C-alpha positions, 0 to 999 in steps of 0.5 A: 499500500502507498501512503502520502509522504510529507514532502517539500515542494521544488522551487521549479515543478517537472513532470516526473515530480508532478506524476509522482505526486498524483501517483501517490495521492491516487494510491492512498485514496484508493486504498484509504486506511489508517496505514496510508498516513504516517504519523498517527493515521488517518483517525489518530487526529493528524488528518480528521480532527473531531473539532473540525469535521465531526464524523457524526455529521456525515449521516445528515444533510442534503444531497444535491444531484444536478440534471443541468448546471449551466453558465447561461440559460438554454430556451425553448419554444416547444409547446410539448415537453422537450428532453433536457440535460443529463439524467440522474439515476434515483436508486432507493436502495442506495438512499434507504428512506428518504424524508424528502425528494425535491426538484429545484429549477432556476428558469422561467418564461421570457414574457408573459406565458407559463413555462413547466418543468418536470421530472420523468422517470424511465417509463416516461411517468411524471414524477413532479412538475413545476409551473413558473409564470413570472417573466425571467429566471427564478428559482423554484421548488416542488417536493416530490409527492410520497406516492411518487417517490421511485421504489425501484432503480430508475433514471430520472429526465428532465423535461420542459415547454412553454405554453406559448410558441411565441414566448420562450421557456429558459432554463439555468439549472435543475437538480434533485435534492435528497433530504435523508 
């Protein structure tokens, strides 16, 4: 097993030094255990300290799974749902019991119209939808109803449309928030 050794940063970098550093980090992280870290190991206070990262805090919080995260918005003038972005594979076995699944979208219509955003599962069933009527990009959230939370591993896809083909619907970001 490799371990991360303490080292001095050279005054001039060369490819051999960088390669060896990256390989030692890769080996140590891929084989994470106390013996990879000299001088009291991973849990002995050297790497993870109780005051900086309480391990008991790792069991709660929320996890953000992005569908789309853009620097500038994309638009559609389609009045029927159009797929956008990537997919998120939601597996209830991996997440266990969740308190809530939340659909979080930043987008909206360009003018007076309705932009509709939704998540569908692998069988094209709607899981949750959001309708936005305020012109411009705003942030919207909707909680997935408990009876629509997938009970088997499913690919989830985001779709969007506009109510008026003369008015574009814009999308900047979409994500699924898992709250265990």
